[in-house]
N, CA and C atoms of all chains as a GROMACS GRO file, in nm:
protein
  597
    1MET      N    1   0.064  -0.103  -0.002
    1MET     CA    2  -0.013   0.065  -0.029
    1MET      C    3   0.106   0.112  -0.077
    2THR      N    4   0.136   0.140  -0.085
    2THR     CA    5   0.146   0.315  -0.166
    2THR      C    6   0.117   0.435   0.000
    3THR      N    7   0.217   0.563   0.041
    3THR     CA    8   0.191   0.644   0.098
    3THR      C    9   0.061   0.675   0.093
    4GLU      N   10   0.040   0.768  -0.039
    4GLU     CA   11  -0.061   0.798  -0.112
    4GLU      C   12  -0.162   0.751  -0.115
    5THR      N   13  -0.207   0.653  -0.078
    5THR     CA   14  -0.314   0.532  -0.060
    5THR      C   15  -0.371   0.548   0.109
    6LEU      N   16  -0.217   0.551   0.149
    6LEU     CA   17  -0.261   0.556   0.300
    6LEU      C   18  -0.363   0.715   0.391
    7VAL      N   19  -0.261   0.793   0.318
    7VAL     CA   20  -0.299   0.922   0.293
    7VAL      C   21  -0.479   0.961   0.291
    8THR      N   22  -0.471   0.936   0.152
    8THR     CA   23  -0.622   0.923   0.117
    8THR      C   24  -0.740   0.798   0.192
    9GLU      N   25  -0.672   0.732   0.187
    9GLU     CA   26  -0.775   0.608   0.334
    9GLU      C   27  -0.796   0.673   0.435
   10ASN      N   28  -0.710   0.715   0.506
   10ASN     CA   29  -0.709   0.792   0.583
   10ASN      C   30  -0.840   0.896   0.676
   11SER      N   31  -0.817   1.044   0.543
   11SER     CA   32  -0.878   1.113   0.536
   11SER      C   33  -1.058   1.085   0.497
   12SER      N   34  -1.001   0.987   0.388
   12SER     CA   35  -1.152   0.939   0.397
   12SER      C   36  -1.209   0.882   0.489
   13ARG      N   37  -1.202   0.861   0.625
   13ARG     CA   38  -1.180   0.785   0.776
   13ARG      C   39  -1.246   0.845   0.817
   14ASN      N   40  -1.179   1.028   0.820
   14ASN     CA   41  -1.236   1.095   0.886
   14ASN      C   42  -1.401   1.178   0.838
   15ASN      N   43  -1.406   1.164   0.710
   15ASN     CA   44  -1.478   1.202   0.664
   15ASN      C   45  -1.650   1.178   0.700
   16PRO      N   46  -1.747   1.221   0.760
   16PRO     CA   47  -1.823   1.180   0.840
   16PRO      C   48  -1.922   1.129   0.668
   17VAL      N   49  -1.951   1.245   0.601
   17VAL     CA   50  -2.047   1.253   0.469
   17VAL      C   51  -2.005   1.133   0.453
   18PHE      N   52  -1.832   1.102   0.421
   18PHE     CA   53  -1.776   0.940   0.362
   18PHE      C   54  -1.879   0.889   0.342
   19THR      N   55  -1.859   0.849   0.540
   19THR     CA   56  -1.886   0.772   0.589
   19THR      C   57  -2.086   0.675   0.538
   20VAL      N   58  -2.143   0.803   0.595
   20VAL     CA   59  -2.229   0.823   0.557
   20VAL      C   60  -2.354   0.780   0.429
   21LEU      N   61  -2.225   0.775   0.285
   21LEU     CA   62  -2.201   0.766   0.194
   21LEU      C   63  -2.263   0.590   0.173
   22ILE      N   64  -2.093   0.580   0.242
   22ILE     CA   65  -2.104   0.413   0.219
   22ILE      C   66  -2.203   0.364   0.219
   23ALA      N   67  -2.254   0.403   0.384
   23ALA     CA   68  -2.378   0.304   0.430
   23ALA      C   69  -2.470   0.348   0.360
   24ILE      N   70  -2.495   0.390   0.281
   24ILE     CA   71  -2.657   0.473   0.250
   24ILE      C   72  -2.630   0.321   0.100
   25ALA      N   73  -2.460   0.336   0.041
   25ALA     CA   74  -2.454   0.231  -0.064
   25ALA      C   75  -2.496   0.072  -0.039
   26ALA      N   76  -2.427   0.087   0.099
   26ALA     CA   77  -2.446  -0.042   0.147
   26ALA      C   78  -2.596  -0.133   0.148
   27TRP      N   79  -2.654   0.047   0.191
   27TRP     CA   80  -2.804  -0.011   0.210
   27TRP      C   81  -2.886  -0.013   0.042
   28ILE      N   82  -2.841   0.035  -0.020
   28ILE     CA   83  -2.865   0.056  -0.113
   28ILE      C   84  -2.916  -0.106  -0.220
   29VAL      N   85  -2.718  -0.188  -0.222
   29VAL     CA   86  -2.770  -0.215  -0.289
   29VAL      C   87  -2.655  -0.302  -0.227
   30PRO      N   88  -2.665  -0.457  -0.179
   30PRO     CA   89  -2.588  -0.511  -0.021
   30PRO      C   90  -2.501  -0.548  -0.116
   31GLY      N   91  -2.363  -0.520  -0.031
   31GLY     CA   92  -2.205  -0.508  -0.091
   31GLY      C   93  -2.144  -0.422  -0.194
   32LEU      N   94  -2.250  -0.299  -0.135
   32LEU     CA   95  -2.209  -0.244  -0.271
   32LEU      C   96  -2.091  -0.123  -0.173
   33GLY      N   97  -2.135  -0.097  -0.047
   33GLY     CA   98  -2.018  -0.003   0.022
   33GLY      C   99  -1.866  -0.063   0.005
   34HIS      N  100  -1.874  -0.214   0.053
   34HIS     CA  101  -1.759  -0.297   0.079
   34HIS      C  102  -1.690  -0.294  -0.114
   35LEU      N  103  -1.712  -0.278  -0.137
   35LEU     CA  104  -1.682  -0.233  -0.363
   35LEU      C  105  -1.642  -0.163  -0.328
   36PHE      N  106  -1.651  -0.045  -0.214
   36PHE     CA  107  -1.661   0.122  -0.269
   36PHE      C  108  -1.485   0.132  -0.187
   37LEU      N  109  -1.527   0.060  -0.051
   37LEU     CA  110  -1.420   0.034   0.073
   37LEU      C  111  -1.285  -0.119  -0.028
   38ARG      N  112  -1.264  -0.144  -0.139
   38ARG     CA  113  -1.285  -0.247  -0.204
   38ARG      C  114  -1.260  -0.348  -0.125
   39ARG      N  115  -1.322  -0.412  -0.043
   39ARG     CA  116  -1.332  -0.539   0.021
   39ARG      C  117  -1.400  -0.637  -0.032
   40TRP      N  118  -1.382  -0.682  -0.123
   40TRP     CA  119  -1.417  -0.730  -0.244
   40TRP      C  120  -1.476  -0.922  -0.223
   41SER      N  121  -1.409  -0.944  -0.106
   41SER     CA  122  -1.451  -1.055  -0.075
   41SER      C  123  -1.611  -1.088   0.026
   42ARG      N  124  -1.585  -0.948   0.085
   42ARG     CA  125  -1.722  -0.934   0.188
   42ARG      C  126  -1.837  -0.864   0.099
   43ALA      N  127  -1.813  -0.848  -0.039
   43ALA     CA  128  -1.896  -0.760  -0.094
   43ALA      C  129  -1.939  -0.813  -0.178
   44VAL      N  130  -1.924  -0.925  -0.212
   44VAL     CA  131  -1.919  -1.068  -0.280
   44VAL      C  132  -2.038  -1.118  -0.182
   45GLY      N  133  -2.009  -1.154  -0.085
   45GLY     CA  134  -2.025  -1.282  -0.007
   45GLY      C  135  -2.201  -1.180   0.099
   46PHE      N  136  -2.155  -1.088   0.102
   46PHE     CA  137  -2.309  -1.049   0.151
   46PHE      C  138  -2.397  -0.961   0.074
   47PHE      N  139  -2.385  -0.986  -0.099
   47PHE     CA  140  -2.442  -0.987  -0.206
   47PHE      C  141  -2.519  -1.045  -0.281
   48VAL      N  142  -2.386  -1.164  -0.280
   48VAL     CA  143  -2.503  -1.335  -0.249
   48VAL      C  144  -2.589  -1.400  -0.114
   49ALA      N  145  -2.541  -1.356  -0.004
   49ALA     CA  146  -2.602  -1.407   0.084
   49ALA      C  147  -2.766  -1.296   0.122
   50ALA      N  148  -2.765  -1.203   0.095
   50ALA     CA  149  -2.907  -1.062   0.108
   50ALA      C  150  -2.960  -1.112   0.015
   51GLY      N  151  -2.835  -1.106  -0.097
   51GLY     CA  152  -2.904  -1.133  -0.256
   51GLY      C  153  -3.018  -1.202  -0.296
   52GLY      N  154  -2.967  -1.396  -0.263
   52GLY     CA  155  -2.961  -1.524  -0.265
   52GLY      C  156  -3.090  -1.488  -0.141
   53LEU      N  157  -3.063  -1.517  -0.005
   53LEU     CA  158  -3.197  -1.488   0.063
   53LEU      C  159  -3.270  -1.426  -0.013
   54ALA      N  160  -3.366  -1.307  -0.050
   54ALA     CA  161  -3.414  -1.189  -0.110
   54ALA      C  162  -3.523  -1.282  -0.221
   55LEU      N  163  -3.406  -1.373  -0.290
   55LEU     CA  164  -3.450  -1.380  -0.425
   55LEU      C  165  -3.515  -1.513  -0.432
   56ALA      N  166  -3.462  -1.613  -0.310
   56ALA     CA  167  -3.508  -1.696  -0.267
   56ALA      C  168  -3.690  -1.771  -0.208
   57GLY      N  169  -3.681  -1.568  -0.083
   57GLY     CA  170  -3.819  -1.583  -0.067
   57GLY      C  171  -3.909  -1.556  -0.193
   58TYR      N  172  -3.877  -1.424  -0.204
   58TYR     CA  173  -4.008  -1.417  -0.372
   58TYR      C  174  -4.025  -1.561  -0.400
   59ALA      N  175  -3.924  -1.688  -0.482
   59ALA     CA  176  -3.902  -1.762  -0.521
   59ALA      C  177  -3.994  -1.924  -0.530
   60MET      N  178  -4.027  -1.843  -0.369
   60MET     CA  179  -4.143  -1.926  -0.283
   60MET      C  180  -4.194  -1.897  -0.209
   61HIS      N  181  -4.250  -1.718  -0.289
   61HIS     CA  182  -4.436  -1.660  -0.291
   61HIS      C  183  -4.421  -1.658  -0.138
   62GLY      N  184  -4.294  -1.585  -0.086
   62GLY     CA  185  -4.273  -1.476   0.010
   62GLY      C  186  -4.347  -1.387   0.036
   63GLN      N  187  -4.367  -1.372   0.129
   63GLN     CA  188  -4.498  -1.199   0.139
   63GLN      C  189  -4.360  -1.065   0.185
   64ALA      N  190  -4.362  -0.969   0.125
   64ALA     CA  191  -4.318  -0.880   0.105
   64ALA      C  192  -4.394  -0.760   0.202
   65PHE      N  193  -4.331  -0.701   0.327
   65PHE     CA  194  -4.463  -0.672   0.408
   65PHE      C  195  -4.445  -0.509   0.327
   66LYS      N  196  -4.565  -0.400   0.359
   66LYS     CA  197  -4.564  -0.313   0.274
   66LYS      C  198  -4.614  -0.176   0.394
   67PRO      N  199  -4.526  -0.113   0.342
   67PRO     CA  200  -4.504   0.022   0.474
   67PRO      C  201  -4.653   0.076   0.550
   68GLY      N  202  -4.676   0.117   0.615
   68GLY     CA  203  -4.800   0.185   0.709
   68GLY      C  204  -4.933   0.050   0.680
   69SER      N  205  -4.889  -0.064   0.740
   69SER     CA  206  -4.969  -0.140   0.800
   69SER      C  207  -5.068  -0.204   0.904
   70GLY      N  208  -5.007  -0.054   0.968
   70GLY     CA  209  -5.095  -0.017   1.144
   70GLY      C  210  -5.107  -0.115   1.194
   71ASP      N  211  -4.982  -0.224   1.196
   71ASP     CA  212  -4.973  -0.381   1.261
   71ASP      C  213  -4.854  -0.375   1.246
   72PRO      N  214  -4.843  -0.344   1.449
   72PRO     CA  215  -4.694  -0.355   1.503
   72PRO      C  216  -4.580  -0.452   1.470
   73PHE      N  217  -4.666  -0.622   1.431
   73PHE     CA  218  -4.503  -0.701   1.367
   73PHE      C  219  -4.543  -0.657   1.152
   74GLY      N  220  -4.678  -0.626   1.110
   74GLY     CA  221  -4.651  -0.573   0.951
   74GLY      C  222  -4.545  -0.448   0.953
   75THR      N  223  -4.505  -0.348   1.073
   75THR     CA  224  -4.431  -0.210   1.084
   75THR      C  225  -4.301  -0.321   1.134
   76LEU      N  226  -4.276  -0.371   1.158
   76LEU     CA  227  -4.155  -0.463   1.247
   76LEU      C  228  -4.075  -0.550   1.143
   77GLY      N  229  -4.157  -0.578   1.055
   77GLY     CA  230  -4.142  -0.763   0.854
   77GLY      C  231  -4.074  -0.567   0.799
   78PHE      N  232  -4.181  -0.483   0.723
   78PHE     CA  233  -4.175  -0.398   0.709
   78PHE      C  234  -4.050  -0.360   0.674
   79VAL      N  235  -4.037  -0.299   0.808
   79VAL     CA  236  -3.793  -0.231   0.865
   79VAL      C  237  -3.743  -0.349   0.846
   80ALA      N  238  -3.741  -0.530   0.864
   80ALA     CA  239  -3.671  -0.593   0.794
   80ALA      C  240  -3.651  -0.667   0.631
   81ASP      N  241  -3.768  -0.600   0.577
   81ASP     CA  242  -3.779  -0.617   0.464
   81ASP      C  243  -3.703  -0.541   0.350
   82ALA      N  244  -3.739  -0.384   0.432
   82ALA     CA  245  -3.613  -0.240   0.341
   82ALA      C  246  -3.513  -0.285   0.334
   83PHE      N  247  -3.457  -0.347   0.441
   83PHE     CA  248  -3.315  -0.316   0.411
   83PHE      C  249  -3.227  -0.412   0.393
   84SER      N  250  -3.282  -0.495   0.235
   84SER     CA  251  -3.295  -0.548   0.181
   84SER      C  252  -3.243  -0.458   0.059
   85GLY      N  253  -3.244  -0.308   0.036
   85GLY     CA  254  -3.253  -0.255  -0.007
   85GLY      C  255  -3.340  -0.258  -0.191
   86ALA      N  256  -3.215  -0.265  -0.312
   86ALA     CA  257  -3.308  -0.288  -0.411
   86ALA      C  258  -3.348  -0.420  -0.487
   87PHE      N  259  -3.288  -0.478  -0.298
   87PHE     CA  260  -3.396  -0.653  -0.364
   87PHE      C  261  -3.508  -0.621  -0.356
   88TYR      N  262  -3.578  -0.497  -0.228
   88TYR     CA  263  -3.707  -0.514  -0.197
   88TYR      C  264  -3.770  -0.390  -0.215
   89PHE      N  265  -3.724  -0.307  -0.280
   89PHE     CA  266  -3.821  -0.182  -0.349
   89PHE      C  267  -3.794  -0.302  -0.570
   90LEU      N  268  -3.688  -0.266  -0.621
   90LEU     CA  269  -3.681  -0.380  -0.691
   90LEU      C  270  -3.871  -0.483  -0.726
   91PRO      N  271  -3.807  -0.554  -0.629
   91PRO     CA  272  -4.008  -0.707  -0.761
   91PRO      C  273  -4.088  -0.557  -0.699
   92ARG      N  274  -4.104  -0.505  -0.624
   92ARG     CA  275  -4.233  -0.485  -0.574
   92ARG      C  276  -4.284  -0.316  -0.715
   93VAL      N  277  -4.167  -0.262  -0.732
   93VAL     CA  278  -4.165  -0.204  -0.935
   93VAL      C  279  -4.243  -0.335  -1.036
   94LEU      N  280  -4.111  -0.375  -1.051
   94LEU     CA  281  -4.136  -0.483  -1.143
   94LEU      C  282  -4.250  -0.552  -1.106
   95THR      N  283  -4.336  -0.579  -1.047
   95THR     CA  284  -4.436  -0.656  -0.977
   95THR      C  285  -4.424  -0.831  -0.996
   96ILE      N  286  -4.297  -0.850  -0.958
   96ILE     CA  287  -4.316  -0.967  -0.981
   96ILE      C  288  -4.297  -1.024  -0.873
   97VAL      N  289  -4.369  -0.971  -0.716
   97VAL     CA  290  -4.402  -1.063  -0.558
   97VAL      C  291  -4.496  -1.160  -0.631
   98ARG      N  292  -4.570  -1.173  -0.612
   98ARG     CA  293  -4.650  -1.310  -0.571
   98ARG      C  294  -4.712  -1.339  -0.448
   99PRO      N  295  -4.698  -1.296  -0.439
   99PRO     CA  296  -4.789  -1.372  -0.223
   99PRO      C  297  -4.844  -1.517  -0.213
  100ASP      N  298  -4.823  -1.640  -0.221
  100ASP     CA  299  -4.878  -1.650  -0.158
  100ASP      C  300  -4.857  -1.790  -0.005
  101LEU      N  301  -4.967  -1.776   0.123
  101LEU     CA  302  -4.878  -1.785   0.180
  101LEU      C  303  -5.010  -1.906   0.262
  102SER      N  304  -5.087  -2.034   0.119
  102SER     CA  305  -5.200  -2.117   0.131
  102SER      C  306  -5.083  -2.246   0.223
  103HIS      N  307  -4.972  -2.192   0.114
  103HIS     CA  308  -4.851  -2.324   0.182
  103HIS      C  309  -4.754  -2.277   0.238
  104ALA      N  310  -4.662  -2.387   0.296
  104ALA     CA  311  -4.552  -2.353   0.445
  104ALA      C  312  -4.427  -2.349   0.380
  105ALA      N  313  -4.385  -2.328   0.182
  105ALA     CA  314  -4.357  -2.222   0.130
  105ALA      C  315  -4.285  -2.136   0.194
  106GLY      N  316  -4.445  -1.994   0.091
  106GLY     CA  317  -4.475  -1.899   0.211
  106GLY      C  318  -4.449  -1.820   0.289
  107ASP      N  319  -4.450  -1.902   0.384
  107ASP     CA  320  -4.466  -1.824   0.501
  107ASP      C  321  -4.249  -1.880   0.524
  108TYR      N  322  -4.278  -1.946   0.494
  108TYR     CA  323  -4.115  -2.024   0.476
  108TYR      C  324  -4.029  -1.823   0.392
  109GLY      N  325  -4.044  -1.862   0.281
  109GLY     CA  326  -4.043  -1.744   0.211
  109GLY      C  327  -4.005  -1.576   0.256
  110THR      N  328  -4.132  -1.596   0.343
  110THR     CA  329  -4.111  -1.420   0.396
  110THR      C  330  -4.065  -1.364   0.562
  111ARG      N  331  -3.984  -1.569   0.562
  111ARG     CA  332  -3.898  -1.519   0.684
  111ARG      C  333  -3.766  -1.526   0.598
  112PHE      N  334  -3.762  -1.536   0.521
  112PHE     CA  335  -3.638  -1.614   0.401
  112PHE      C  336  -3.589  -1.454   0.320
  113ILE      N  337  -3.703  -1.385   0.306
  113ILE     CA  338  -3.642  -1.212   0.242
  113ILE      C  339  -3.621  -1.159   0.391
  114ALA      N  340  -3.712  -1.167   0.472
  114ALA     CA  341  -3.721  -1.027   0.623
  114ALA      C  342  -3.567  -1.026   0.627
  115ALA      N  343  -3.519  -1.258   0.638
  115ALA     CA  344  -3.364  -1.280   0.671
  115ALA      C  345  -3.276  -1.160   0.631
  116GLY      N  346  -3.297  -1.166   0.457
  116GLY     CA  347  -3.185  -1.087   0.313
  116GLY      C  348  -3.178  -0.971   0.405
  117GLY      N  349  -3.315  -0.924   0.492
  117GLY     CA  350  -3.264  -0.757   0.481
  117GLY      C  351  -3.175  -0.739   0.656
  118ILE      N  352  -3.206  -0.841   0.743
  118ILE     CA  353  -3.155  -0.847   0.858
  118ILE      C  354  -3.034  -0.895   0.806
  119VAL      N  355  -3.035  -0.940   0.766
  119VAL     CA  356  -2.830  -0.935   0.726
  119VAL      C  357  -2.781  -0.878   0.623
  120ASN      N  358  -2.804  -0.753   0.608
  120ASN     CA  359  -2.791  -0.673   0.550
  120ASN      C  360  -2.802  -0.549   0.572
  121LEU      N  361  -2.852  -0.534   0.719
  121LEU     CA  362  -2.885  -0.432   0.820
  121LEU      C  363  -2.728  -0.484   0.871
  122LEU      N  364  -2.684  -0.599   0.911
  122LEU     CA  365  -2.590  -0.628   0.940
  122LEU      C  366  -2.441  -0.594   0.855
  123ALA      N  367  -2.439  -0.600   0.719
  123ALA     CA  368  -2.324  -0.585   0.646
  123ALA      C  369  -2.303  -0.413   0.613
  124VAL      N  370  -2.450  -0.342   0.658
  124VAL     CA  371  -2.430  -0.165   0.674
  124VAL      C  372  -2.390  -0.150   0.752
  125ILE      N  373  -2.343  -0.197   0.857
  125ILE     CA  374  -2.301  -0.165   1.002
  125ILE      C  375  -2.177  -0.216   1.011
  126ASP      N  376  -2.150  -0.358   0.934
  126ASP     CA  377  -2.063  -0.359   0.904
  126ASP      C  378  -1.953  -0.281   0.788
  127ALA      N  379  -2.013  -0.222   0.680
  127ALA     CA  380  -1.970  -0.146   0.615
  127ALA      C  381  -1.936   0.031   0.657
  128TYR      N  382  -1.989   0.074   0.795
  128TYR     CA  383  -2.008   0.185   0.825
  128TYR      C  384  -1.885   0.184   0.948
  129GLY      N  385  -1.893   0.039   0.989
  129GLY     CA  386  -1.744   0.032   1.064
  129GLY      C  387  -1.603   0.075   0.978
  130THR      N  388  -1.578  -0.041   0.883
  130THR     CA  389  -1.471  -0.035   0.829
  130THR      C  390  -1.406   0.081   0.718
  131ALA      N  391  -1.502   0.184   0.691
  131ALA     CA  392  -1.478   0.310   0.662
  131ALA      C  393  -1.472   0.395   0.761
  132ARG      N  394  -1.514   0.372   0.885
  132ARG     CA  395  -1.435   0.461   1.013
  132ARG      C  396  -1.401   0.440   1.073
  133GLY      N  397  -1.334   0.288   1.004
  133GLY     CA  398  -1.179   0.234   1.008
  133GLY      C  399  -1.164   0.162   1.093
  134GLU      N  400  -1.243   0.128   1.248
  134GLU     CA  401  -1.311   0.054   1.348
  134GLU      C  402  -1.312  -0.141   1.260
  135ARG      N  403  -1.296  -0.091   1.114
  135ARG     CA  404  -1.254  -0.245   1.194
  135ARG      C  405  -1.177  -0.314   1.001
  136GLY      N  406  -1.170  -0.444   1.006
  136GLY     CA  407  -1.032  -0.440   0.919
  136GLY      C  408  -1.126  -0.478   0.728
  137MET      N  409  -2.960  -2.686  -0.734
  137MET     CA  410  -3.123  -2.602  -0.653
  137MET      C  411  -3.253  -2.555  -0.721
  138THR      N  412  -3.312  -2.640  -0.795
  138THR     CA  413  -3.417  -2.541  -0.822
  138THR      C  414  -3.559  -2.464  -0.778
  139ALA      N  415  -3.614  -2.320  -0.814
  139ALA     CA  416  -3.697  -2.300  -0.782
  139ALA      C  417  -3.817  -2.385  -0.704
  140GLU      N  418  -3.867  -2.462  -0.807
  140GLU     CA  419  -3.974  -2.590  -0.751
  140GLU      C  420  -3.910  -2.703  -0.611
  141ALA      N  421  -3.748  -2.710  -0.641
  141ALA     CA  422  -3.703  -2.816  -0.506
  141ALA      C  423  -3.747  -2.715  -0.386
  142ILE      N  424  -3.712  -2.557  -0.401
  142ILE     CA  425  -3.744  -2.486  -0.261
  142ILE      C  426  -3.841  -2.496  -0.234
  143ARG      N  427  -3.901  -2.505  -0.344
  143ARG     CA  428  -4.099  -2.465  -0.246
  143ARG      C  429  -4.129  -2.548  -0.155
  144ASP      N  430  -4.085  -2.715  -0.278
  144ASP     CA  431  -4.112  -2.873  -0.208
  144ASP      C  432  -4.075  -2.934  -0.158
  145SER      N  433  -3.991  -2.902  -0.068
  145SER     CA  434  -3.878  -2.955   0.005
  145SER      C  435  -3.807  -2.861   0.140
  146HIS      N  436  -3.829  -2.907   0.213
  146HIS     CA  437  -3.876  -2.796   0.420
  146HIS      C  438  -3.735  -2.825   0.397
  147PHE      N  439  -3.606  -2.923   0.330
  147PHE     CA  440  -3.512  -2.980   0.364
  147PHE      C  441  -3.392  -2.866   0.249
  148ALA      N  442  -3.439  -2.876   0.154
  148ALA     CA  443  -3.329  -2.776  -0.011
  148ALA      C  444  -3.380  -2.649   0.076
  149ALA      N  445  -3.472  -2.573   0.174
  149ALA     CA  446  -3.495  -2.456   0.174
  149ALA      C  447  -3.434  -2.435   0.310
  150MET      N  448  -3.414  -2.564   0.365
  150MET     CA  449  -3.346  -2.543   0.500
  150MET      C  450  -3.185  -2.526   0.484
  151VAL      N  451  -3.170  -2.610   0.358
  151VAL     CA  452  -2.993  -2.580   0.335
  151VAL      C  453  -2.951  -2.482   0.234
  152LEU      N  454  -3.089  -2.393   0.168
  152LEU     CA  455  -3.021  -2.279   0.095
  152LEU      C  456  -3.009  -2.195   0.276
  153PHE      N  457  -3.116  -2.182   0.302
  153PHE     CA  458  -3.108  -2.073   0.420
  153PHE      C  459  -2.903  -2.097   0.521
  154ALA      N  460  -2.931  -2.217   0.565
  154ALA     CA  461  -2.792  -2.248   0.581
  154ALA      C  462  -2.651  -2.184   0.533
  155LEU      N  463  -2.654  -2.205   0.433
  155LEU     CA  464  -2.574  -2.166   0.344
  155LEU      C  465  -2.540  -2.012   0.277
  156LEU      N  466  -2.631  -1.965   0.298
  156LEU     CA  467  -2.620  -1.782   0.259
  156LEU      C  468  -2.630  -1.745   0.400
  157VAL      N  469  -2.669  -1.802   0.462
  157VAL     CA  470  -2.670  -1.748   0.612
  157VAL      C  471  -2.422  -1.805   0.714
  158SER      N  472  -2.462  -1.888   0.622
  158SER     CA  473  -2.318  -1.895   0.684
  158SER      C  474  -2.245  -1.795   0.596
  159VAL      N  475  -2.276  -1.751   0.502
  159VAL     CA  476  -2.134  -1.741   0.437
  159VAL      C  477  -2.175  -1.584   0.451
  160ALA      N  478  -2.295  -1.517   0.459
  160ALA     CA  479  -2.346  -1.374   0.528
  160ALA      C  480  -2.222  -1.348   0.650
  161LEU      N  481  -2.238  -1.472   0.774
  161LEU     CA  482  -2.177  -1.507   0.935
  161LEU      C  483  -2.044  -1.431   0.898
  162ALA      N  484  -1.970  -1.541   0.801
  162ALA     CA  485  -1.845  -1.586   0.751
  162ALA      C  486  -1.805  -1.410   0.765
  163CYS      N  487  -1.851  -1.340   0.603
  163CYS     CA  488  -1.823  -1.240   0.633
  163CYS      C  489  -1.787  -1.120   0.787
  164LEU      N  490  -1.885  -1.146   0.865
  164LEU     CA  491  -1.852  -1.038   0.992
  164LEU      C  492  -1.687  -1.064   1.061
  165GLY      N  493  -1.776  -1.208   1.071
  165GLY     CA  494  -1.685  -1.276   1.157
  165GLY      C  495  -1.492  -1.312   1.175
  166ARG      N  496  -1.432  -1.279   1.026
  166ARG     CA  497  -1.317  -1.365   1.050
  166ARG      C  498  -1.251  -1.219   0.925
  167GLN      N  499  -1.200  -1.253   0.920
  167GLN     CA  500  -1.130  -1.118   0.857
  167GLN      C  501  -1.049  -1.191   0.779
  168THR      N  502  -1.007  -1.274   0.757
  168THR     CA  503  -0.908  -1.372   0.545
  168THR      C  504  -0.978  -1.385   0.556
  169LEU      N  505  -0.954  -1.419   0.414
  169LEU     CA  506  -1.069  -1.506   0.301
  169LEU      C  507  -1.027  -1.677   0.368
  170THR      N  508  -0.934  -1.781   0.393
  170THR     CA  509  -0.932  -1.848   0.435
  170THR      C  510  -1.009  -1.920   0.593
  171GLY      N  511  -0.999  -1.774   0.674
  171GLY     CA  512  -1.083  -1.740   0.804
  171GLY      C  513  -1.185  -1.807   0.751
  172ARG      N  514  -1.261  -1.710   0.668
  172ARG     CA  515  -1.409  -1.714   0.618
  172ARG      C  516  -1.490  -1.876   0.597
  173ILE      N  517  -1.412  -1.894   0.493
  173ILE     CA  518  -1.411  -2.016   0.428
  173ILE      C  519  -1.473  -2.102   0.552
  174LYS      N  520  -1.306  -2.126   0.613
  174LYS     CA  521  -1.368  -2.205   0.735
  174LYS      C  522  -1.475  -2.235   0.852
  175PHE      N  523  -1.491  -2.035   0.809
  175PHE     CA  524  -1.610  -2.073   0.949
  175PHE      C  525  -1.714  -2.080   0.844
  176ALA      N  526  -1.732  -2.039   0.735
  176ALA     CA  527  -1.915  -2.048   0.673
  176ALA      C  528  -1.935  -2.218   0.697
  177LEU      N  529  -1.783  -2.305   0.608
  177LEU     CA  530  -1.874  -2.478   0.618
  177LEU      C  531  -1.906  -2.503   0.749
  178TRP      N  532  -1.805  -2.442   0.859
  178TRP     CA  533  -1.830  -2.503   0.960
  178TRP      C  534  -2.005  -2.481   1.016
  179SER      N  535  -2.042  -2.362   1.007
  179SER     CA  536  -2.165  -2.291   1.066
  179SER      C  537  -2.267  -2.380   0.965
  180PHE      N  538  -2.195  -2.404   0.859
  180PHE     CA  539  -2.302  -2.485   0.763
  180PHE      C  540  -2.348  -2.579   0.790
  181ALA      N  541  -2.251  -2.635   0.809
  181ALA     CA  542  -2.192  -2.845   0.911
  181ALA      C  543  -2.257  -2.806   0.976
  182LEU      N  544  -2.277  -2.714   1.148
  182LEU     CA  545  -2.366  -2.661   1.215
  182LEU      C  546  -2.514  -2.659   1.201
  183PHE      N  547  -2.546  -2.536   1.089
  183PHE     CA  548  -2.670  -2.577   1.066
  183PHE      C  549  -2.734  -2.717   1.139
  184LEU      N  550  -2.667  -2.763   0.963
  184LEU     CA  551  -2.776  -2.821   0.927
  184LEU      C  552  -2.789  -2.936   1.026
  185VAL      N  553  -2.678  -3.026   1.080
  185VAL     CA  554  -2.627  -3.101   1.245
  185VAL      C  555  -2.739  -3.110   1.313
  186ILE      N  556  -2.714  -2.919   1.347
  186ILE     CA  557  -2.884  -2.908   1.441
  186ILE      C  558  -2.966  -2.872   1.427
  187GLY      N  559  -2.996  -2.934   1.265
  187GLY     CA  560  -3.154  -2.888   1.241
  187GLY      C  561  -3.185  -2.989   1.256
  188VAL      N  562  -3.152  -3.035   1.185
  188VAL     CA  563  -3.230  -3.220   1.183
  188VAL      C  564  -3.195  -3.265   1.266
  189GLY      N  565  -3.099  -3.248   1.414
  189GLY     CA  566  -3.150  -3.319   1.534
  189GLY      C  567  -3.216  -3.336   1.566
  190VAL      N  568  -3.304  -3.112   1.586
  190VAL     CA  569  -3.416  -3.044   1.670
  190VAL      C  570  -3.541  -3.184   1.548
  191ALA      N  571  -3.485  -3.210   1.436
  191ALA     CA  572  -3.687  -3.256   1.377
  191ALA      C  573  -3.672  -3.354   1.445
  192TRP      N  574  -3.511  -3.451   1.436
  192TRP     CA  575  -3.563  -3.609   1.510
  192TRP      C  576  -3.603  -3.589   1.683
  193LEU      N  577  -3.570  -3.519   1.782
  193LEU     CA  578  -3.640  -3.494   1.878
  193LEU      C  579  -3.783  -3.437   1.838
  194MET      N  580  -3.827  -3.351   1.713
  194MET     CA  581  -3.922  -3.341   1.761
  194MET      C  582  -4.026  -3.406   1.667
  195TYR      N  583  -3.978  -3.568   1.622
  195TYR     CA  584  -4.039  -3.624   1.572
  195TYR      C  585  -4.163  -3.728   1.585
  196PRO      N  586  -4.107  -3.751   1.756
  196PRO     CA  587  -4.239  -3.880   1.816
  196PRO      C  588  -4.341  -3.754   1.866
  197PHE      N  589  -4.328  -3.585   1.863
  197PHE     CA  590  -4.469  -3.502   1.857
  197PHE      C  591  -4.460  -3.542   1.750
  198SER      N  592  -4.459  -3.530   1.625
  198SER     CA  593  -4.505  -3.526   1.494
  198SER      C  594  -4.650  -3.642   1.459
  199ARG      N  595  -4.694  -3.703   1.547
  199ARG     CA  596  -4.814  -3.794   1.557
  199ARG      C  597  -4.893  -3.853   1.652
   0.00000   0.00000   0.00000
């Protein structure tokens, strides 16, 4: 690692705008925050894990919670789902979400989508910590 | 593993869940690539062993 790279990384770590942008990027597309930080394997890992869980959930006809359900569990489900970023919003925009909770697989799918969001929440926290220089 | 296989088989769903969550936990818990691969394999194996073990324990109460 060159001196110039070290100086650039250190100045970036002291920039709160940079760390927040990294966290937002990590939320919008799983792994993107780590990609900007050049943590290649973690970027791929989080993209595959969060994206795979969300897509498998949709394939199993799981239900993605909508905002403003008025139900505490529905709100909690929406928060968990929304942390998938693009994997929550794009399928809704493309209207490929066809929930079917009449079978156990649909119920499992709902949990898969929520798990994808939680995994990406952990990835966002990890990317934020890495951008601040608190993690490797 | 096709979408139909995941929908029709609870075991296939569990295997996929274990695999993907293990990858995420490995990325969070270890710093080196080798450490991550080892951690992911170990976590995946534990998910499966404990999942099947719990299923066997619950089997007598399922009928």
